Structure formats: C-alpha cells, structure tokens
N, C-alpha and C positions, 0 to 999 in steps of 0.2 A: 910482553917482554919481560924476562926474567929479570929481578933486580938483586944482585948479590952484592953489590958494593957495600963494604961496610959503612957504617954511619957513626957520626959522632955520638958517644954515649951521654955527653952533656946535652947534646941537642934531643936525643931521644927522652931522657929523663925529664927535660924541660917541657917538651911536648905532652908527655905523659900526666905530668903536673897540672896541666891547665884543665882536665878532668877535675882533680880534685879543687883546683881554684874558683871554678865558676859552679861548683856545688852549692853555694848559697842560694843562688836563684832558683834552681828546682826544689829544693828542700825546704828553705825558708820562705821564699816568696810565692812560687807555685802552688805549694801542697800543704804544707802543715801549718804554717804560721800567718803571714800575711794575707793569704785568700780566705783563711778561716777568720781572721781578724775584721776584716771588710765586710764580711757577711756575718758577722755576729749582730745580736740585739742593739748594740752600741751605736748602729749605723741605720736603725730604724724608728719611726715615730709610732708605728702600731704594733711592732713586735713581730713582724712578718718576715722570717728571714728566708722563706721560699722565694720572694719576690727578688732579694738580694742575690740569692743563687742563680736564678734565672738570668738576672741581668750579667752576672759574672760568666754565665754560660756564652751568651751573645756575643760579650767582650771577646771570649775565646774564639769563637767562630769567626769574628770579623778578622782576629789576628791571624787565623789560620789561612782563611781566603786572602789575606795581603802576602802571606807568606808563598802561597801556591801561585800566585801571579807573578811574583818578584824573585824567587827561589833560583829558578834555572838563568836569570838573567844575571844576578849577582855571580852565579857560579861560572857563567861564561866569562864574565869580566875578570875574577879572578884569575882565569886561565890566561887570558888575553894582555892584561896590565902588568902582570907579574908583581902583584902587591898583595899576596895571599896574606902574609903576616901583617902587613899594614892594617888591612881591613879585620882580621882577627883582633887587633890590638885596639883598632876604633871601636868596634862593636863591644870589647871588654869594657872599655872606657865608658860606654853609655849605658852599660848595665850598671856599672859601679854609681853613676850619678843616678840611675833610676831608684837604687837601693837607698842611696843618702836621701833621695826626695820622699822615699816611703815613709822617713821618719817624721816628716812634717804632715802626715794624713793623721789628723786628729780624732778621737773616738767620737764623732759628731755627724749625723746624717747629712750635713752641708760638705763634708768632705768625702763623701762616698764617690760621687763623679770623678773626683781628682785621683783617689786610690784607684778606680776602675780603669781610668785612662793610663796610668803607670801600669798597672797589670797586662793590658793589652799591648802596650808599646813595648814592654819588656819581652813579652813573648815573641813578637816579631824580630826584635833585635837578637835573642838568644838564637832562636832556628836560622837567622841568616849568619851568625857568628859560626854555628856548627857547619855550615857549607864549606867554608874556608879551613876550620880546624879538620874536618874529615879529609879535606882535599890535600893536607899537608902531610898525611900519613906516610906516603911512599918517599917524603922527603927526609924521613927520620927512622925508617924501617928498610928490612930487606925480604925478599921472598920468604926465606926462612924463619924470621921472627916476626913477621907482621902479625899473625894471628894471636902471639904470645904477648907481643906489646899492647895491641888492642884489649886484649883482656885485662891485662895490669892495669891499664889506664882506666877501664871501665871500674875495676875494682877500687882504684883509688879514689874515686869519685864516690863510691857507696862508703868508704871509710871516712871520707870527709863528710858526708851526710851524718855519719854516726856521731862524730865528734860535735857536729853543729846543733844536732838534737839533744845530746847529752849535755852539751854547754848550755843550752836555752833552758833546758829543765832544770837544771842544777842551781843556775845563776839568777834565772828570771820568773821561775814558775812555781818550784816547790815552795812550801812553807819556809819562812825564814830565809828566802833567796837573798843574795847579797846585793844586788844591783836594783836600785830604786824599790827599796822595800813596801813603801808606801803604796805603790800601784797607782798613785795618783795620775789622772790622765792618760793612763795607760803605758806609762813611761817605762814600766818594766817588759812591755812587748815591744814598743817601737825603739829602744835603743839596741835590740837584736838586729836591726836593719842596717844600723850604723856598723855593728860587729861584723855583719856579712859583707858589707861594701869594703871594709878594711881588709878582711880575709881575701877577696878577691884581688885586691890590689897588690897585696903583698907577694901573693902566689903566681900573680901573673907575671911578674918581674923575670925568673928565669926564662921564660918563653922569649920575652922581649930581648933578653941578653944572649941567649945560646941557640937559638933555632934560627937557621939561616932564611932568608927570603928564596923564593923559588929563582933559579936563574934567568935574567931576561934575556940571555941569549938562546935559549931553549923555546922560547914562546912567540908568539906573533906579536908585533907593536902596533899594528893598525888599530886605532879606535873605533869602536862601533856606536851607532845611535841606537836609541831604545827600539825603534821600529827594525834596525838591521838585526839586533839581540834576538828579538821575537821570531824574525824570518828564519834566522839561522837555527834556532831553538826547533821550529817545526820541521826544517830540514833535518835536523839531527834526529828528531824521533822518527822520520820517515825512513832514514837511513838506518837507524837502529833496529826499526823493523824488519827491514829488508837484508841487513846483513847479521843482525845478532837477535832473533826473535826470542832467544832464551833470556838474554839480558832484559828484554823489556818485559818477559814474562815474570823475572824475578822482581823487577821494579814494580809491577802491579800486586804479585803477590804478597812482597813484603808490606806494600802499603796497608793491605787489609790485615795481616797478623800484626803488624807494628802498632796499628790501632787497637787491637784487643789487647797487646801488651800495656799501652799506655792507660788502657780504661783498667786493667788490674791495679794499677799504683793510683789513679785519678779517684776511683771510687772505694779503694781499700779502707780509707778511713771512716768513710761514711757506712759501708758495710759493717765494720767494726763496731761503730757506735750505735746505730740503728737496730741492726740484726742480732748483734751479739752481746750489746749492752755495756761496751767499754767507756770509761769514763775518758775525759780529755788528757789526763796524764796516763792512763792506759794505752790511749791511741799513740801518743808519743814514744812510749815505751815499745809499742809493737812497730812503730816506724824505725826505731833505733834497730831491733832486733830483724826487721825486714832488709834494713842497709847490709848489716853484716851478713845474713844469707845471701842476698843478691850479689853482693860482693866476691864471697867465697865461690858462688857459681860462675860468676864472670871470669874469676881468675883460673878455675878448673876448665871452663870451655874453653879459654884460651891455649891451655897446655895440650888440651887434646884434639883441638882443631886440625892441626897437620896431620896428625895419625888416623882420624876417622874421616876428616874432610868437611869442609864448612857447611855444606848442605845437610849433611846427616847429623850434625850438632844442632842446627837450627830445627830440623823435623824431630828429633829426639825431644828437645826442650817443648815444643809445641804439643806434642804428646803426653810429656809430664804434666804441662799446664792444663790439659784437657781433664788428665786423671784427678788431678789436685781440685780444680773446680767443680768438678761433678760431687767427688766425695764432699766438699764443703757443703754443697747444697743437700746431698742425701743425708748427711749426719748434723744437719744443723740442729736439730733437736737436742743434741747432747751439751750444747751451751758453748761457751767460750774457749773449752779445751779444742774444739773442733776447729775454730779460726786460728787458734796458735799452732796447731799441728799442720793443718792443710793451706791455711793463708801462707805461713811460711814456706810451704813446700812451693806455693805459687811463685813466690819471690826468689826461690833458688833458681827457678828455670828461666825467669825474665831477664836476668842479667845476662847468661851467655847467649840467649837468643838475641839481645839487641847488640852485643859486643860483635858476635859472628855475623850479623847482618852487614854491618859497616865493613867488616873485614871482607866479605863476599863482593860489595861493590868495588872495593879497592882492588882486589885480584883482578876483575875484568877489565877496570877502567883504563884505556890506552894513557900512555904516558903524556901529560900536559893537556888532557881532557879530564882530569879527576875533577876539577872544580864543576865540570858541565854535567858529569855523572852524578855527582853528589848533589848538585841542584835539581836534578831529576828526581833523584831518591828523596829528597826533602819535600818536593811538589807532589809527587804521587802519594807520599805519607799524607800529607794536608790535605790531598783531595779525597781520602777516604776518612777523613777524621770524624766526619758524622756518624760513622756506623755505630761504634761503641754507645754513644751516650743515647742515639735513638734507639738501639734495641734494649739497652738498659732500662731506660724510660718505659718502652712499650711492654717490657717483661713485668715490670712493676705494675702497671697500670692493668694490664690484663689479669694478672693475679688478684689485685684488689678488686676489679669487675666481678670476678669469679667468687668473692668471699673467702679467700685463703688468709690465715691469719700469718703475720709476720711478712708481709708480701715483698720486703725490700729484699730478701734472700734470694727472690726469683730474678733479681736484676743480674746476678752473676751467670745465669744460664744464657741472657742476651750477650755476655761479653764471650760467653764459651762458643757461641754462634760464629761470631767473629773469628775467634782463633781456629774453629775448626774448617771454615770456608778458606782461611788462608793457608792452613795446612795442606788442603786439598789443591790449592794453585801451586804451591810450592812444590809438591811432588811431581809436577808436570815440567818442572824446570831441570834442564840439564846440569848436572853438578858442576861443570866447568865451562861457562857460557865465554864465548870468543867474541871480541868487538873488533870489527876490521876499521883501522884507523884510515 
C-alpha cells in the first residue's frame, strides 16, 4: 500500500531523534568504553584478558539467542496490542537504568559477573527496542520520504556517537581531564555511564511527547498467549514462503550481510590496536572519524535510495566494503595509514547499507504487520550472528598455525567472506518484494 499521507514534522523529527538518543548504548556500552572497561586487567587476578573477552563473547551469544527466540513474539504483540510507543519507551527506560547501574561496576574482579550481566541484558533490551522503533517508521514517514528519513535518522545516531566519544575523550581520558582527574577507583570512566544515561533520558522525551501511538482501531485487539504467538509465527513464515519468497530471501540475505556489517564495527577497534598498533586514544579518535564517515554515508545513501532503488544501494555498499576490506588486508604492510584510509572506507559503506536495509523491510511490510516483519528481521539477523566471530577466529587461528606474522590481519578475510555470501544471496532477491496480506 502506497503511503502518501503527510506526517507531522514534529513526530518525524522526534522519531529520528531516538536514533541519537539511544546512541550511548552501542557507542559507550557495547563497543568503546564499558565493554573494554570490564575486559581490562582491572577485572582479572592473573592478567589474562583473553578469558574475560571469551566470557563477554558468550554473554553476547546468550543474549543473541534470547533475541532470536523472542523478537518475533514481541513484534507480533506490538502489532496486535497497539502499544508500540509504550514498549519502546519502556525498553528505553530499562536501558537508562542499566547504564546507571553500570556506574556501580567497580574496578574489581568481584564485579565482573555483575558487569557481564548488565551487558547481556542490555543487548536483549536494545534489540527488542529496535523492533518497535523500526515498526513505527511508517507512522512518521510516507513512501516518498521514507528512505531519506531513515538515512537522516541513522546519520543522527552517528553524529551522537561522535559527540559522545569526543566528550568522553576530552572530559575523562586525555591528560588534565576535568572530571575526576585523580582517576581513583576508575571514576573518570564510570561517570561516563551516568552521562550516557542522562543523554538518553533527555533526548527520548521528544518521542514521548510528539510521536503518536499506532491507532488501536487499525489493529486486532485479541490477546495471544505465547504459544499462540509462536504458532502464528510459524504460520507467518510458511505464508511468507508461499506468497512472497523474495521477502523471505531478503530476510535470509540481510541476516548474513548484516552480521558482516556488525563484524566490521565489533572487531574494528581490535584490528586497529593489534594489527596496526593504535593506542587507546588513537582507537577512540578512529572511532570518532568512523562515526563521521558512516554518518555521511548513511545520509547520502538515504538521499539516493529513491533514485537508484534500495536493493542497488545495498549491493553497491557491500561491493564497496569488499573492495575496502581486501585492500586493508593486502596493504597492511604499509602501516597505520592503510587502516586510516581503507578502514574509514569500510565505515563509509556500513552506514547506508544498514539504513537502506531497514528501509527495504519497511517498503514490503504490510500495514499493521510492520512489527511482525521487523521481528523476523531481528530474528534472522540474530540467527546468523555466529558467522562473523567464528570466521574471524578461524581465519586468525589458521594464519597463526601456518606461521604468518601479524595473524590478526587475517581476521578481516573472515568478515569479507560473510559479506560476500550476503551479497551473493542479495543478488537473488527481487528489487521490490510483495507481501500478500
């Protein structure tokens, strides 16, 4: 169904601003600061950081499994209950509380399990929040501006990440930083988590005020039991396979290449540090540059999506990622300049690929089934979440066994294999899948 009805500009901007509002969680908690904080030597008794990183990986795997099992159920319930906004705000509140709780993780091995639990629960809550957030896209956009709005929203998220990283670096990390300069009990790091929580609270307020709830009159009101929800999910997958095999093909293809996209960011800091010799400050500065480049890419991708077509934008981005990744590997001997050039090129293509992927789902999702479709989108993505870490590890282990120096650089080849497989599957998808409601 074409959606051309004008939408409230306040609602549209408030919806886009949530990408900015939630940015502290992926930037501060998942990637650059909290995750590296709880896997530092402060939380070991024998200096073995590898054991901590392994446990962090298992926590992420368990969280991913939980999302895979529950995402479609939450998606269906957001469609049938008419409470998408309510559940997005509820999940936002939980994330805020988890970030506040992270402040109380003291630099002591006895606090590691507490920190690990916060990390795992937060992963589940964030993924659940995105189901409702993505499903609300059609409430604040129309067919003509959907891709542009999605790209701008994703770009806002990256801008938020830039500000957060720069603020953390200047206020809490660099010499003579102004917050807790003594660094006693890691207060200069832990206070960042309180700032992150305050950021999300403040910038979620516009969504609470201006984005309308999905009209109850437009959706079913019958409540489902969990068993009925799973039965309906199985029926939905069977129906999707019968009525729109291309939609199902896209969900599978995107699951593969999105795991590759996640791998680019997940292991980017490790690659920069181990393979190219970046310092901790250097990694954060690279993270700032990466967010700038990815945000620009997401913004440009949103602008050209309608002209080129969503599938073409995604395919072009995956091709660019493969070129940049192979160049990073082939020219690794040139040193840090290689990663500054081709590592940032990787980030340039990640943004539009992510933004256009959710736009693609929103385009073929039938009205009032958006939550269900995005629940499947989240589930299939999590179902493939083992690919990048497995191929990353196998590539490095194989290189080490064969006696190659700087074996870590081989990890990027594993991620490129995932992206190549995703591109191959994407090329088999119709550019405009139709889902019969």
